[in-house]
FINULO-623644 format. One record per residue (C-alpha): residue number from 1; residue in three letters; y, x, z. Coordinates in nm, 2 decimals, decimal comma, padded with zeros to 4 digits, always signed. Layout:
> pos  code  y  x  z
> NUM  ALA  Y  X  Z
...
This chain:
> pos  code  y  x  z
> 1  MET  +01,09  +00,03  +00,02
> 2  LYS  +01,25  +00,34  +00,18
> 3  ILE  +01,55  +00,50  +00,02
> 4  VAL  +01,69  +00,85  +00,13
> 5  LEU  +01,98  +01,02  -00,02
> 6  GLU  +02,10  +01,37  +00,07
> 7  ARG  +02,39  +01,60  -00,03
> 8  ASN  +02,57  +01,90  +00,09
> 9  LEU  +02,91  +01,88  +00,25
> 10  ASN  +03,20  +02,12  +00,30
> 11  PHE  +03,41  +02,13  +00,62
> 12  GLU  +03,73  +02,30  +00,72
> 13  ARG  +03,90  +02,37  +01,05
> 14  LYS  +04,27  +02,36  +01,14
> 15  GLU  +04,48  +02,38  +01,45
> 16  LEU  +04,73  +02,10  +01,48
> 17  VAL  +05,01  +01,96  +01,70
> 18  CYS  +04,96  +01,59  +01,65
> 19  ARG  +04,97  +01,24  +01,80
> 20  MET  +04,64  +01,05  +01,78
> 21  ARG  +04,49  +00,73  +01,89
> 22  LEU  +04,14  +00,73  +02,02
> 23  MET  +03,89  +00,48  +02,15
> 24  GLN  +03,80  +00,57  +02,50
> 25  SER  +03,50  +00,45  +02,70
> 26  ARG  +03,60  +00,29  +03,02
> 27  PRO  +03,30  +00,15  +03,20
> 28  ASP  +03,50  +00,09  +03,53
> 29  LEU  +03,74  -00,15  +03,35
> 30  GLN  +03,46  -00,31  +03,15
> 31  LYS  +03,30  -00,40  +03,49
> 32  ILE  +03,62  -00,55  +03,61
> 33  MET  +03,67  -00,76  +03,29
> 34  GLY  +03,33  -00,91  +03,37
> 35  MET  +03,45  -01,05  +03,70
> 36  ASN  +03,64  -01,37  +03,79
> 37  LEU  +03,98  -01,27  +03,64
> 38  SER  +04,17  -01,53  +03,82
> 39  GLN  +04,09  -01,36  +04,16
> 40  LEU  +04,20  -01,00  +04,06
> 41  PRO  +04,47  -00,84  +04,26
> 42  GLU  +04,81  -00,86  +04,10
> 43  ARG  +04,85  -00,50  +04,05
> 44  LEU  +04,51  -00,47  +03,87
> 45  SER  +04,59  -00,77  +03,66
> 46  ASP  +04,93  -00,63  +03,55
> 47  TYR  +04,75  -00,31  +03,46
> 48  LEU  +04,50  -00,49  +03,23
> 49  LYS  +04,80  -00,68  +03,08
> 50  LYS  +04,97  -00,34  +03,01
> 51  LEU  +04,66  -00,23  +02,83
> 52  ASN  +04,66  -00,56  +02,63
> 53  LEU  +04,33  -00,66  +02,77
> 54  LEU  +04,47  -00,97  +02,93
> 55  ASP  +04,76  -01,19  +02,79
> 56  ALA  +05,05  -01,33  +02,99
> 57  GLY  +04,84  -01,60  +03,14
> 58  GLY  +04,56  -01,37  +03,26
> 59  TYR  +04,31  -01,46  +02,99
> 60  PRO  +04,14  -01,20  +02,77
> 61  THR  +04,30  -01,11  +02,45
> 62  GLU  +04,11  -01,04  +02,13
> 63  LEU  +04,10  -00,68  +02,23
> 64  GLY  +03,99  -00,78  +02,57
> 65  GLU  +03,69  -00,99  +02,44
> 66  LYS  +03,59  -00,69  +02,22
> 67  PHE  +03,63  -00,45  +02,52
> 68  ARG  +03,39  -00,68  +02,73
> 69  SER  +03,11  -00,60  +02,48
> 70  ASP  +03,16  -00,24  +02,37
> 71  GLY  +03,36  -00,09  +02,67
> 72  GLN  +03,60  +00,09  +02,43
> 73  ILE  +03,98  +00,09  +02,48
> 74  PRO  +04,24  +00,26  +02,25
> 75  VAL  +04,45  +00,53  +02,42
> 76  GLU  +04,71  +00,76  +02,27
> 77  GLU  +04,72  +01,14  +02,32
> 78  TYR  +04,98  +01,40  +02,21
> 79  GLY  +04,92  +01,77  +02,22
> 80  GLN  +04,76  +02,08  +02,04
> 81  TYR  +04,41  +02,03  +01,89
> 82  GLU  +04,15  +02,20  +01,67
> 83  ILE  +04,01  +01,96  +01,42
> 84  TRP  +03,71  +02,00  +01,18
> 85  TYR  +03,73  +01,77  +00,89
> 86  LEU  +03,53  +01,69  +00,58
> 87  ILE  +03,69  +01,81  +00,25
> 88  ASP  +03,73  +01,59  -00,05
> 89  ASP  +03,39  +01,42  -00,05
> 90  SER  +03,34  +01,19  -00,36
> 91  TRP  +03,23  +00,90  -00,12
> 92  PHE  +03,40  +00,97  +00,20
> 93  GLY  +03,71  +01,16  +00,10
> 94  THR  +03,89  +01,38  +00,35
> 95  ARG  +03,82  +01,27  +00,71
> 96  PRO  +03,80  +01,42  +01,06
> 97  VAL  +03,45  +01,47  +01,20
> 98  ALA  +03,51  +01,68  +01,52
> 99  LEU  +03,80  +01,77  +01,76
> 100  ARG  +03,88  +01,99  +02,05
> 101  ARG  +04,18  +01,97  +02,29
> 102  ILE  +04,37  +02,30  +02,34
> 103  LYS  +04,67  +02,17  +02,52
> 104  ALA  +04,74  +01,80  +02,60
> 105  GLY  +05,11  +01,68  +02,60
> 106  ASN  +05,27  +02,02  +02,56
> 107  TYR  +05,39  +02,21  +02,26
> 108  SER  +05,69  +02,42  +02,19
> 109  ASP  +05,96  +02,31  +01,95
> 110  GLN  +06,21  +02,60  +01,97
> 111  LYS  +06,37  +02,76  +01,67
> 112  GLY  +06,15  +03,02  +01,52
> 113  ASP  +05,83  +02,91  +01,70
> 114  LYS  +05,51  +02,98  +01,53
> 115  TRP  +05,45  +02,61  +01,50
> 116  ARG  +05,77  +02,56  +01,29
> 117  ASP  +05,60  +02,67  +00,96
> 118  ARG  +05,58  +02,34  +00,76
> 119  ALA  +05,45  +02,50  +00,44
> 120  ASN  +05,11  +02,33  +00,45
> 121  TYR  +05,20  +02,00  +00,61
> 122  ASP  +05,12  +01,81  +00,28
> 123  LYS  +04,76  +01,94  +00,29
> 124  ILE  +04,69  +01,77  +00,62
> 125  TRP  +04,64  +01,40  +00,60
> 126  ASN  +04,79  +01,13  +00,82
> 127  ILE  +04,59  +00,83  +00,93
> 128  GLU  +04,83  +00,55  +01,03
> 129  ASN  +04,80  +00,18  +01,07
> 130  SER  +04,44  +00,19  +00,96
> 131  ASP  +04,18  -00,07  +01,06
> 132  GLU  +03,90  +00,19  +01,02
> 133  GLU  +03,76  +00,38  +01,31
> 134  TYR  +03,65  +00,74  +01,23
> 135  PRO  +03,35  +00,85  +01,44
> 136  VAL  +03,43  +01,20  +01,56
> 137  LEU  +03,26  +01,45  +01,80
> 138  ASP  +03,47  +01,52  +02,11
> 139  SER  +03,40  +01,88  +02,19
> 140  ASP  +03,53  +01,86  +02,54
> 141  THR  +03,27  +01,60  +02,64
> 142  GLY  +03,00  +01,64  +02,38
> 143  ASN  +03,01  +01,27  +02,31
> 144  HIS  +03,11  +01,07  +02,00
> 145  THR  +03,45  +00,89  +02,01
> 146  TRP  +03,64  +00,69  +01,75
> 147  LEU  +03,97  +00,81  +01,59
> 148  ARG  +04,21  +00,52  +01,51
> 149  SER  +04,51  +00,71  +01,39
> 150  LEU  +04,64  +01,06  +01,35
> 151  SER  +05,00  +01,17  +01,30
> 152  VAL  +05,04  +01,55  +01,23
> 153  LYS  +05,36  +01,71  +01,37
> 154  ALA  +05,29  +02,08  +01,29
> 155  MET  +05,01  +02,30  +01,17
> 156  ARG  +04,93  +02,65  +01,29
> 157  LYS  +04,89  +02,92  +01,03
> 158  THR  +04,54  +03,05  +01,10
> 159  GLN  +04,26  +03,22  +00,92
> 160  LEU  +04,09  +02,96  +00,70
> 161  GLU  +03,76  +02,85  +00,87
> 162  GLN  +03,49  +02,67  +00,66
> 163  ALA  +03,14  +02,55  +00,71
> 164  THR  +02,88  +02,35  +00,53
> 165  GLY  +02,67  +02,05  +00,65
> 166  THR  +02,46  +01,76  +00,51
> 167  LEU  +02,49  +01,39  +00,45
> 168  ARG  +02,18  +01,20  +00,48
> 169  CYS  +02,17  +00,82  +00,41
> 170  GLU  +01,87  +00,59  +00,45
> 171  ALA  +01,79  +00,22  +00,38
> 172  GLU  +01,47  +00,04  +00,44
> 173  ASN  +01,55  -00,27  +00,22
> 174  ILE  +01,72  -00,30  -00,11
> 175  ASP  +01,89  -00,61  -00,01
> 176  GLU  +02,08  -00,45  +00,28
> 177  SER  +02,46  -00,49  +00,27
> 178  SER  +02,53  -00,15  +00,45
> 179  ILE  +02,39  +00,19  +00,45
> 180  GLN  +02,30  +00,41  +00,76
> 181  CYS  +02,42  +00,77  +00,72
> 182  GLU  +02,44  +01,08  +00,93
> 183  ILE  +02,68  +01,36  +00,89
> 184  SER  +02,55  +01,69  +01,04
> 185  GLY  +02,64  +02,06  +01,06
> 186  SER  +02,70  +02,35  +01,28
> 187  LEU  +03,07  +02,39  +01,37
> 188  HIS  +03,23  +02,70  +01,53
> 189  TRP  +03,54  +02,68  +01,74
> 190  SER  +03,81  +02,94  +01,79
> 191  THR  +03,75  +02,99  +02,16
> 192  LYS  +03,47  +03,19  +02,30
> 193  GLU  +03,41  +02,96  +02,60
> 194  ARG  +03,29  +02,70  +02,36
> 195  ASN  +03,17  +02,88  +02,06
> 196  SER  +03,00  +02,60  +01,86
> 197  ASP  +02,88  +02,24  +01,84
> 198  ASN  +02,59  +02,08  +01,64
> 199  LEU  +02,76  +01,79  +01,46
> 200  LYS  +02,55  +01,47  +01,42
> 201  ILE  +02,77  +01,17  +01,35
> 202  PRO  +02,59  +00,85  +01,27
> 203  GLY  +02,76  +00,56  +01,08
> 204  SER  +02,71  +00,24  +00,90
> 205  TYR  +02,90  +00,23  +00,57
> 206  SER  +02,98  -00,08  +00,38
> 207  GLU  +02,81  -00,03  +00,05
> 208  THR  +02,53  -00,24  -00,07
> 209  VAL  +02,21  -00,06  -00,16
> 210  LYS  +02,20  -00,23  -00,50
> 211  SER  +02,55  -00,11  -00,59
> 212  LEU  +02,46  +00,24  -00,47
> 213  LEU  +02,14  +00,26  -00,66
> 214  SER  +02,31  +00,11  -00,97
> 215  ASP  +02,57  +00,40  -00,96
> 216  VAL  +02,33  +00,68  -00,87
> 217  LEU  +02,04  +00,59  -01,10
> 218  GLY  +02,25  +00,43  -01,38
> 219  ALA  +02,03  +00,33  -01,68
> 220  GLU  +01,71  +00,41  -01,48
> 221  TYR  +01,76  +00,10  -01,25
> 222  ASP  +01,76  -00,28  -01,31
> 223  PRO  +01,97  -00,44  -01,03
> 224  THR  +01,87  -00,78  -01,14
> 225  ARG  +01,51  -00,72  -01,06
> 226  ASN  +01,55  -00,44  -00,82
> 227  ALA  +01,32  -00,23  -01,03
> 228  LEU  +01,30  +00,13  -01,17
> 229  ILE  +01,30  +00,12  -01,56
> 230  SER  +01,01  +00,29  -01,71
> 231  ASN  +01,03  +00,41  -02,06
> 232  SER  +00,66  +00,45  -02,09
> 233  VAL  +00,34  +00,29  -01,97
> 234  PRO  +00,23  +00,45  -01,63
> 235  GLY  -00,05  +00,69  -01,66
> 236  ASP  -00,15  +00,66  -01,29
> 237  PRO  -00,40  +00,36  -01,26
> 238  GLN  -00,23  +00,26  -00,93
> 239  GLU  +00,10  +00,24  -01,08
> 240  LEU  -00,04  +00,06  -01,39
> 241  THR  -00,20  -00,22  -01,19
> 242  SER  +00,05  -00,25  -00,88
> 243  PHE  +00,36  -00,21  -01,08
> 244  VAL  +00,50  +00,00  -00,80
> 245  ARG  +00,59  +00,38  -00,79
> 246  GLN  +00,48  +00,51  -00,46
> 247  LEU  +00,74  +00,79  -00,47
> 248  PHE  +01,03  +00,85  -00,69
> 249  GLU  +01,23  +01,16  -00,65
> 250  ARG  +01,53  +01,33  -00,82
> 251  LYS  +01,72  +01,64  -00,75
> 252  ASP  +02,09  +01,72  -00,83
> 253  VAL  +02,19  +01,37  -00,94
> 254  THR  +02,55  +01,31  -01,04
> 255  SER  +02,68  +00,96  -01,00
> 256  ASN  +03,02  +00,81  -01,11
> 257  LYS  +03,14  +00,69  -00,77
> 258  HIS  +02,94  +00,86  -00,50
> 259  GLY  +02,94  +01,22  -00,62
> 260  ILE  +02,65  +01,47  -00,65
> 261  PHE  +02,33  +01,42  -00,45
> 262  SER  +02,11  +01,71  -00,39
> 263  LYS  +01,81  +01,49  -00,35
> 264  ILE  +01,71  +01,12  -00,39
> 265  SER  +01,39  +00,99  -00,26
> 266  ILE  +01,27  +00,63  -00,30
> 267  GLU  +00,93  +00,51  -00,17
> 268  ARG  +00,73  +00,20  -00,31
> 269  MET  +00,98  +00,11  -00,58
> 270  SER  +00,90  -00,16  -00,83
> 271  LEU  +00,87  -00,08  -01,19
> 272  ARG  +01,00  -00,26  -01,50
> 273  ALA  +00,91  -00,19  -01,86
> 274  SER  +01,22  -00,09  -02,06
> 275  ASN  +01,16  -00,31  -02,36
> 276  SER  +00,91  -00,56  -02,51
> 277  ALA  +00,72  -00,28  -02,70
> 278  ILE  +00,65  -00,10  -02,37
> 279  ALA  +00,56  -00,43  -02,20
> 280  ARG  +00,31  -00,52  -02,48
> 281  GLU  +00,15  -00,17  -02,46
> 282  TRP  +00,14  -00,19  -02,08
> 283  LEU  -00,04  -00,54  -02,10
> 284  MET  -00,28  -00,39  -02,34
> 285  LYS  -00,35  -00,09  -02,12
> 286  LEU  -00,39  -00,33  -01,82
> 287  MET  -00,65  -00,54  -02,01
> 288  ARG  -00,85  -00,23  -02,12
> 289  TYR  -00,84  -00,07  -01,78
> 290  SER  -00,90  -00,38  -01,57
> 291  TRP  -01,19  -00,52  -01,77
> 292  ALA  -01,38  -00,20  -01,86
> 293  LYS  -01,59  -00,21  -01,55
> 294  ARG  -01,64  -00,58  -01,48
> 295  TYR  -01,72  -00,89  -01,65
> 296  VAL  -01,45  -01,15  -01,66
> 297  PRO  -01,50  -01,52  -01,76
> 298  ARG  -01,26  -01,68  -02,01
> 299  GLU  -01,06  -01,86  -01,75
> 300  GLN  -01,02  -01,56  -01,52
> 301  ALA  -00,90  -01,35  -01,81
> 302  GLU  -00,64  -01,60  -01,89
> 303  LEU  -00,53  -01,63  -01,53
> 304  GLU  -00,50  -01,26  -01,48
> 305  GLN  -00,28  -01,22  -01,79
> 306  LEU  -00,05  -01,50  -01,66
> 307  GLU  -00,02  -01,32  -01,33
> 308  TRP  +00,06  -00,99  -01,50
> 309  LEU  +00,32  -01,15  -01,72
> 310  GLN  +00,49  -01,32  -01,42
> 311  ASN  +00,55  -00,99  -01,25
> 312  PRO  +00,91  -00,84  -01,29
> 313  ALA  +00,76  -00,55  -01,47
> 314  LEU  +00,66  -00,75  -01,77
> 315  SER  +00,84  -01,08  -01,73
> 316  ASP  +01,10  -01,22  -01,98
> 317  MET  +00,98  -01,00  -02,25
> 318  GLY  +00,86  -01,27  -02,49
> 319  LEU  +00,49  -01,19  -02,43
> 320  SER  +00,22  -01,45  -02,40
> 321  SER  -00,14  -01,44  -02,29
> 322  PHE  -00,44  -01,44  -02,53
> 323  SER  -00,78  -01,61  -02,53
> 324  GLY  -01,09  -01,63  -02,73
> 325  GLU  -01,12  -01,46  -03,06
> 326  GLU  -00,75  -01,39  -03,06
> 327  LEU  -00,80  -01,18  -02,75
> 328  LEU  -01,09  -00,99  -02,91
> 329  SER  -00,87  -00,93  -03,21
> 330  ILE  -00,58  -00,80  -02,99
> 331  LEU  -00,81  -00,57  -02,80
> 332  GLY  -01,00  -00,44  -03,09
> 333  ARG  -01,35  -00,26  -03,07
> 334  GLU  -01,18  +00,07  -03,00
> 335  SER  -01,11  -00,06  -02,65
> 336  GLY  -01,47  +00,02  -02,57
> 337  GLU  -01,63  -00,15  -02,27
> 338  ALA  -01,34  -00,39  -02,22
> 339  TYR  -01,39  -00,53  -02,56
> 340  TRP  -01,77  -00,59  -02,52
> 341  ASN  -01,73  -00,72  -02,17
> 342  ILE  -01,48  -00,98  -02,28
> 343  ALA  -01,70  -01,06  -02,59
> 344  ALA  -01,99  -01,13  -02,37
> 345  MET  -01,79  -01,34  -02,13
> 346  HIS  -01,66  -01,55  -02,40
> 347  ASP  -01,99  -01,58  -02,60
> 348  LEU  -01,80  -01,41  -02,89
> 349  VAL  -02,02  -01,12  -02,97
> 350  PRO  -01,96  -01,08  -03,34
> 351  SER  -02,25  -01,17  -03,56
> 352  GLY  -02,47  -00,89  -03,69
> 353  ILE  -02,41  -00,68  -03,37
> 354  LYS  -02,73  -00,59  -03,21
> 355  VAL  -02,65  -00,53  -02,85
> 356  SER  -02,78  -00,64  -02,51
> 357  MET  -02,46  -00,76  -02,33
> 358  PRO  -02,41  -00,90  -01,98
> 359  PHE  -02,30  -01,26  -01,94
> 360  THR  -02,20  -01,49  -01,66
> 361  LEU  -02,31  -01,84  -01,57
> 362  SER  -02,00  -02,00  -01,39
> 363  LYS  -02,05  -02,24  -01,09
> 364  ASP  -02,10  -02,60  -01,20
> 365  GLU  -02,13  -02,48  -01,57
> 366  GLN  -02,37  -02,72  -01,76
> 367  LEU  -02,62  -02,66  -02,04
> 368  ILE  -02,70  -02,31  -01,91
> 369  ASP  -03,05  -02,34  -02,07
> 370  ARG  -02,88  -02,31  -02,41
> 371  LYS  -02,67  -02,02  -02,30
> 372  ILE  -02,96  -01,82  -02,16
> 373  HIS  -03,17  -01,90  -02,47
> 374  ARG  -02,88  -01,76  -02,69
> 375  HIS  -02,86  -01,44  -02,49
> 376  LEU  -03,23  -01,37  -02,41
> 377  PHE  -03,47  -01,55  -02,64
> 378  ASP  -03,31  -01,66  -02,97
> 379  ARG  -03,39  -01,47  -03,30
> 380  ARG  -03,70  -01,30  -03,15
> 381  GLU  -04,06  -01,38  -03,09
> 382  VAL  -04,10  -01,38  -02,70
> 383  ARG  -04,46  -01,34  -02,59
> 384  LYS  -04,42  -01,31  -02,22
> 385  VAL  -04,17  -01,34  -01,93
> 386  ILE  -04,22  -01,19  -01,59
> 387  ILE  -03,98  -01,31  -01,32
> 388  SER  -03,95  -01,11  -01,01
> 389  ASP  -03,75  -01,32  -00,77
> 390  PRO  -03,87  -01,35  -00,40
> 391  TYR  -03,69  -01,69  -00,35
> 392  VAL  -03,81  -01,91  -00,63
> 393  LYS  -03,89  -02,25  -00,49
> 394  PRO  -04,11  -02,53  -00,63
> 395  GLU  -03,78  -02,72  -00,68
> 396  SER  -03,67  -02,45  -00,93
> 397  LEU  -03,97  -02,49  -01,16
> 398  PRO  -03,85  -02,78  -01,37
> 399  ALA  -03,52  -02,60  -01,45
> 400  LEU  -03,71  -02,28  -01,53
> 401  LYS  -03,95  -02,47  -01,76
> 402  ARG  -03,65  -02,60  -01,96
> 403  ILE  -03,49  -02,26  -01,98
> 404  LEU  -03,79  -02,06  -02,08
> 405  PRO  -03,94  -02,08  -02,43
> 406  GLU  -04,24  -02,31  -02,47
> 407  ASN  -04,60  -02,19  -02,50
> 408  ILE  -04,54  -01,84  -02,37
> 409  SER  -04,71  -01,65  -02,08
> 410  VAL  -04,50  -01,66  -01,76
> 411  GLU  -04,57  -01,47  -01,43
> 412  ILE  -04,36  -01,53  -01,13
> 413  TYR  -04,37  -01,28  -00,85
> 414  SER  -04,23  -01,41  -00,53
> 415  HIS  -04,31  -01,48  -00,17
> 416  LYS  -04,25  -01,73  +00,10
> 417  TYR  -04,30  -02,04  -00,11
> 418  ASP  -04,63  -02,19  -00,24
> 419  LEU  -04,59  -02,23  -00,61
> 420  GLU  -04,96  -02,27  -00,75
> 421  SER  -04,98  -02,64  -00,73
> 422  HIS  -04,65  -02,68  -00,92
> 423  LEU  -04,70  -02,44  -01,21
> 424  PRO  -04,72  -02,55  -01,58
> 425  PRO  -04,99  -02,43  -01,81
> 426  HIS  -04,99  -02,06  -01,91
> 427  TRP  -04,78  -01,98  -01,59
> 428  ALA  -04,91  -01,78  -01,30
> 429  HIS  -04,78  -01,70  -00,95
> 430  LYS  -04,85  -01,36  -00,78
> 431  ASN  -04,73  -01,23  -00,44
> 432  LEU  -04,47  -00,96  -00,45
> 433  PRO  -04,59  -00,62  -00,31
> 434  LYS  -04,46  -00,51  +00,02
> 435  GLY  -04,14  -00,31  +00,03
> 436  ASP  -03,79  -00,34  -00,09
> 437  THR  -03,84  -00,62  -00,34
> 438  HIS  -03,53  -00,83  -00,31
> 439  ASP  -03,41  -00,79  -00,67
> 440  ARG  -03,40  -01,07  -00,91
> 441  ILE  -03,51  -00,93  -01,24
> 442  TRP  -03,65  -01,10  -01,55
> 443  LEU  -03,87  -00,89  -01,80
> 444  VAL  -03,88  -01,02  -02,15
> 445  HIS  -04,15  -00,89  -02,39
> 446  SER  -04,06  -00,94  -02,75
> 447  GLY  -04,22  -00,77  -03,05
> 448  LYS  -04,33  -00,43  -02,92
> 449  GLN  -04,08  -00,37  -02,64
> 450  TRP  -03,96  -00,49  -02,31
> 451  GLU  -03,60  -00,59  -02,20
> 452  TYR  -03,50  -00,59  -01,85
> 453  TRP  -03,23  -00,83  -01,70
> 454  ASN  -03,09  -00,83  -01,35
> 455  PHE  -02,98  -01,16  -01,21
> 456  SER  -02,71  -01,15  -00,94
> 457  THR  -02,85  -01,46  -00,76
> 458  SER  -03,19  -01,63  -00,74
> 459  ALA  -03,32  -01,89  -00,99
> 460  ASP  -03,32  -02,14  -00,69
> 461  GLN  -02,95  -02,18  -00,80
> 462  PHE  -03,05  -02,35  -01,12
> 463  GLY  -03,02  -02,73  -01,10
> 464  GLU  -03,11  -03,03  -01,31
> 465  LYS  -02,94  -03,37  -01,31
> 466  GLY  -02,97  -03,64  -01,57
> 467  GLY  -03,16  -03,41  -01,80
> 468  VAL  -02,87  -03,14  -01,78
> 469  ILE  -02,93  -02,80  -01,64
> 470  PHE  -02,64  -02,67  -01,44
> 471  MET  -02,54  -02,40  -01,19
> 472  ASN  -02,49  -02,43  -00,81
> 473  LYS  -02,34  -02,07  -00,79
> 474  GLN  -02,19  -01,83  -01,02
> 475  MET  -02,45  -01,58  -01,16
> 476  THR  -02,40  -01,25  -01,36
> 477  ILE  -02,69  -01,15  -01,58
> 478  THR  -02,68  -00,78  -01,67
> 479  PRO  -02,92  -00,57  -01,89
> 480  ILE  -03,08  -00,27  -01,70
> 481  GLU  -03,26  +00,03  -01,82
> 482  LYS  -03,46  +00,14  -01,52
> 483  LEU  -03,69  -00,09  -01,32
> 484  PRO  -03,77  -00,06  -00,95
> 485  GLN  -04,09  +00,12  -00,90
> 486  TYR  -04,31  -00,19  -00,81
> 487  LEU  -04,20  -00,35  -01,14
> 488  GLN  -04,25  -00,04  -01,34
> 489  ASP  -04,61  -00,03  -01,20
> 490  ILE  -04,67  -00,39  -01,32
> 491  VAL  -04,54  -00,30  -01,66
> 492  ASP  -04,75  +00,01  -01,69
> 493  ILE  -05,06  -00,17  -01,58
> 494  GLN  -05,01  -00,44  -01,84
> 495  THR  -04,93  -00,19  -02,11
> 496  THR  -05,22  +00,06  -02,04
> 497  GLY  -05,46  -00,23  -01,97
> 498  GLY  -05,43  -00,34  -02,33
> 499  ILE  -05,25  -00,67  -02,26
> 500  PHE  -04,97  -00,54  -02,49
C-alpha cells in the first residue's frame, strides 16, 4: 500500500528583532567528543562543559551523548531577521519554515525608532520552552537547521509578503506510527543579493496512518480491518476477485482534524463490503464469475467459498458457504454457465434437462464406471464407440471393458502398444494416422447421431482393484462440437460407407 496526501499551504514573511535558539552543526566538536575525553586539554574540556556536553566530572551529559550521534548543538542568537512562516494550517498550525539574518546582535532601541511600533506584536508567535524542534531553511547557508525557541522583541512594519506552497505526505505501510511529509514552495526575500529560495523541508510527524485515514476518509474507512468501505459490489473483475482497489483517489477532501486536502491517492487498498447484503451479493457474483469458465468439483467449490468468506472483505457478515442442491438453488439457472458447470461437477443436472455437460473424475475417485455410464451411455441405445487415444495400453483394456456398454462395436485408434491379442470380441484396433493425433477423444454413436467427448488425460489412467474401477489422475471430460480432421475423416468414411 502507498498513501499520498497533498494540500496547498499559505506562507507569510515578517522582519523581526528576536532572540532564537537554534541547533547548529559542529562536526569539529563532534570529532573531539569521539576521542578519549580524559586526555583532552583542560581548556578544551572546560569549553565542552560550558556547552553542557560534559558534566563536572568530564563525562558526556545527555546532550553530549546525543551530540555524538547527530553533531547538533544548541546555540542562541540575537538580532534582526526575516522569517517566512506557515499561516494557521489545520494540521501544523503557525510555524516558521525559513529565516535569513539581516543583522546579528545589533538593533536600535532608541525612542521613536522604527522598531518601536508594537501594534502587531500579538500576531507574531513566541516559541519558548518547547521540546519540539522546528526544521527551517537557513537562507545564509542554504542548509536546514532546527529552531528550538523564538522570542520576538519587535516587528518591523513592512508591506505584507505572502506566498503559496505544497504539503505532500507519504506512507508505505498502514501500520506506520509516523508520516513522512515535505513542505515546499518558492520564497522571495527582501534583498536583491539573495532574491529567493526553493523551500523543501522534510519531516516525520507523529501521527499514525490509521488515525489519519480515519479522520480523512471518515465513514469510507474501516480502521479495524484497514479497508476501504464499498457500498456496492465491484464491477471490475480484478477488484471483485482480489478484494483490493488498485488506485483510490479523491480531490478536495475536508477532514475534521487535518484540514482540507487537495488530493488523496492510495494504491492497493483492501476493500470491505459495507453490510451483509452487499457481502452476499459479492459472494454470488464471485461464484458466477469464477465458475463460469471452468469446472469445479464439489470439494473445490466449498473450499473456495470458505476462502472468500475468510477475507476481511466478506468476513464477520453472517454468511456461510453452500454445497450440493442448496448451491444450485442459490445460484439459480439465470447464472448461466456457472450454474451448469456446478451442476455437472456435482452430478446434479436436474432431471428432464437434455444437455451434454462436462464432468470431472477426481484422483482416487472410485466407481467411475458408473459415473461415465451416467453421463455418456445411460438412457440411449449406443451402437458404437470409437476411442482415439495414442496411449491406450493393454493394461487399460479390463477397465475399459467394464466402463463401456456390453455387446457394442468398439474401435480403438492408438499407436505404440500392441493391443490385438488382448481385445474382447467386437473390438478392433487400428493405427492412428500420422500427424498431430495426440488428442484423447471418444466418439459415441447413439440413434442416428454422434457425440464427441474430449478426455483431458489418457485412458491408461483408469485402474481396477478388487473389482472397483478408480482414477489414478484427475480427468475432465468435455463435450466438443468439432473434430480434428483425421477423426472427421473416419466418421465421414463410416457414414458414407453405409455403416451408419
